Each structure stands twice: as structure tokens, then as C-alpha cells.
N, C-alpha and C positions, 0 to 999 in steps of 0.2 A: 444746483439748478432747480428752481421751484416750478415743477411741471405738474399740471392737473389733468391733462388729457393728451394722449398720443393719437395722431391721425396717420394711419398707414396708407400708402399706395398699395395696390394689389400685385400686379405682375412685376416680377423682378425685385420685389421687396418682401412680400409674404410667400408668393408662389413662383417657382422657377419655370416660367413659361416663355420668356422672351425669345429664346432660340427657336422654340417650336413655332410660334406665331410668325416671326420674321422669316423663318426658313420657308414656310408654306407660302407666304405672300411673295417672296422673291422668286420662288419656283413658278408660281402661277403667272406672275408678271413677265417673267422671261419669255413666255410663249408669245408675248406681244412686243418683244424687242427691248424690254427694259433690263438693264444690267446694273447691279449694285452689290458691293461686298457686304457680308453679314455685319461686320463691325460698323460700317457706315449706316446700315439700317438701324442698329442700336441707337446711334446718335441722332439720326434724322426722323425716325418713326416713333420711337418709344415715348409713351405718354401722350401722344397726339390722337385725335379722333381718326377713325378709319377713312372718313371722307377727305380729311387733309392728306392722308397718305396716298389715297387714290388720285387726288388732284396732282400731287407731286409726280406720281408715275405718269399720268396723262400729259403733264407739261413736258416731261422728258421725252416721251415717245411721239408727241405731237398728234395724238388722237384720243378719242374717248374709249374707255374700257367698256366691254359688253355690259348690258343691263343686269345680267345675272352674275356678274363678277363677285359682288359683295355676298350674295346668297351662297355661291359656291365656296367662297373663302370661309364664311361662317361655318358651313357644314364640315368642311375639311378640317378646320382648326378645332372645332368642338370635338370631333371624333379623335383627333390627336391628343387634345388635352385630357380626354377621358382615360387614356392609358399612359400618357407620358408626363403629365404635370406632377410635380412633387414640391414639398415645402422647401423654402430656402434653408440652408444649413443653419441650425441654431435657433430658428425663429420660434419653434414650439416651446423650448425651454425658456426663452426670453419672455414670451407671453404669459407662461404659467407663473412666472415670478412677479408679474406686474400687480401692483396694489392700487393702481389708479385706472380710471376709465380709458378706453381706447376704442377705435373704430377703423373702418376702411373706407377710403374715398377714391374712386377710380373713374377713368374716362370710359370704361367699358360698360356694356349693358348689364343690368342686375343679374340676368340669367347666366351670363358669362362669369361674372364675379363669383356667384354662388357655386357654379360648376367647378371652377378652379380651386376654390376654398375646400369644397367637398372632397375632390380627388386628393388634395394635399392633406386631408385630415384636419382642417382648420375651421370648417363651417360652424361647428358648435360654439367656437370661441367668438364668433362674430354675428350671431343671430340678433336681429333687430338693431344692428350697428353697421349696416351696409348702405353706403351712399354712392349713387351713380350720376355721372354727368347727364345721362339720358332722362333722369327724373326732373332736372331743372333746365335742360337745354343750354348748358354752359360747359364748354370743354377747355381743358388746359391748352395753352398757357394762361387763359383767363382764370382769375382766382376764385371764381364762383363756387366750385365744388368744395373747396376747403373751407370757405366761409360758411357755406351751407352745413357742412359736417359739424363745424364748431358750434354753430347755432343750435342744431338739432341735439347735440350732446349736452347743451346747456352751459357752454364755456365761452369766455372772451378769447379773442385771438392771442392776447399776451400770455394766456395760461396754457396754450397748446403748442406742441411741436409737430412738424410734418416730417415723415420719413419717405424719401423719394429716391428713384434711381434714374430719372430721365431729366433732360434739360428743360423740356416743357413743364414738367412737374415742379422743378425747382423754381423756375420763373413764376409759375402759378403761386406757389407758397410764399415766396419772397414778396411778390407784388401785393399779396393779401395781408402782409405784415407779420407773417409767421417766422419763427426760427426754423430753418430747414436743415435736416441732416441727410446727406447724400450717400447712398450705398454704392461705393466704388466697385466696379466690376472689371477694371482693366481697360475698358473701352471708353468709359464715360468720365473718368477722373477729372481731366482738364476742364471739360464742359461744365460739370457740376460745380467745381470750385470757382470757375470764372463767373458763374451766375450767383454765387454767394452762399452755397451750401457748405456746411461743415462735413468733411468727408469721414466716413468710417468704412472699415473693410470686413467686419464680422459683427455678429450680434453681441459677442463678448465685449468688443471694443465700444459698441453703442451703449451697452449697459454701463460701462465705466464713464462714458461721457455724460449720460443722463443722471446717473444716481451715485456719482462719486461721493464718498463720505468726507 
């Protein structure tokens, strides 16, 4: 496979944070009558903007969340990420072997991406290669963030692959014309494959897919 650039999503691909963020969101929302299993949150919330997630919760409970809900969620999740975030298994070794350019493109704010990468020990690998939906006001499943990342890295879509773990992210990559590899975690397998991702279960497996001799 002739690949010139790899575009990584952040949460659930580079950094193991999805359980933390979703757990806090579900806990906070439960105080307002919202109920959802963690595995359903993986499927429905991962890769989407917080505003979309909040709207989903509001539609289910039939009322608006408090104005300070987002601020409280940001504060609680940031504190949790500082102590609990860790790199996905095998990702550091995978990145250190790469001989082609790579970057991260995420729906989260830049400060959240940087915090998670820093706590996971990956920030130095991605300096000046961090792209956020907040920079361009375009969120997955719109393809804008991946198209932006490819352009900023200096590559055409056909020369890049996207690494994702969410349904919204896979839709974003596929609709942008990218080949997308989906990180299967046991909750998302069917959804990612259905949207057109090539599934992988570990970074060793991804390495074999991308750089098989």
C-alpha cells in the first residue's frame, strides 16, 4: 500500500480516554434523568462534537441542560484526563517506526488534544501536527477536519489514510475520499465495518496492513 501520510484521530486511537470521558458525561447527565449504557455511549457519542452529544441528551430528557453543564463537564474531564489518560497499547512503538509524515485530527479543542497527548507521553511526537475541528468550525461526520489536515500536511487525499475508532469519524473519512482503518474495540466493530472501515485490533495488525512487504 503506497501511503505518504497517516492521519490519526486522538481519543480511542492514540490515547485511551473514551471510557473516562463517556463515564463522566453519563454520570453527570444521569442527574437530569438521562440513562445510557457505556457501550451505547461509545457508539452514539464517540467522534461527535460535545454540542451534538448534549443535544442528544436534551432530546431524550425533554429539557435543556443547565448553562454551566459544558463548563462543569470540561473541568471534571480535564482533571480526570490529567491522572487517568494513557497511550493506547502499542501506539508509541508504532509511531517510532514510522518513516512517513503523520498528524492528529480530532473533533476536540486543541487544549484537550494537547493535554491528552501530553499525559500519554505522545505530545512531542505531534508538535506542529495537531488539527482541531474548532480551528475550522467543522465537526465529524463532516469530512472537513480530515481534508484540512491533509492539506496542511501537504498531501492529496489519495496519498493519506485515516485511523479512526468512531462511526462519525469513519463516515467523515470515507465521505472525504480517504481509505479508513477502524480500531475495533469490541463495541464498535459492526458500526465501523458497516461504514466502510478496514478493521484492525492492534497496532501490530495495523502495521501489517499498512506496510506489508
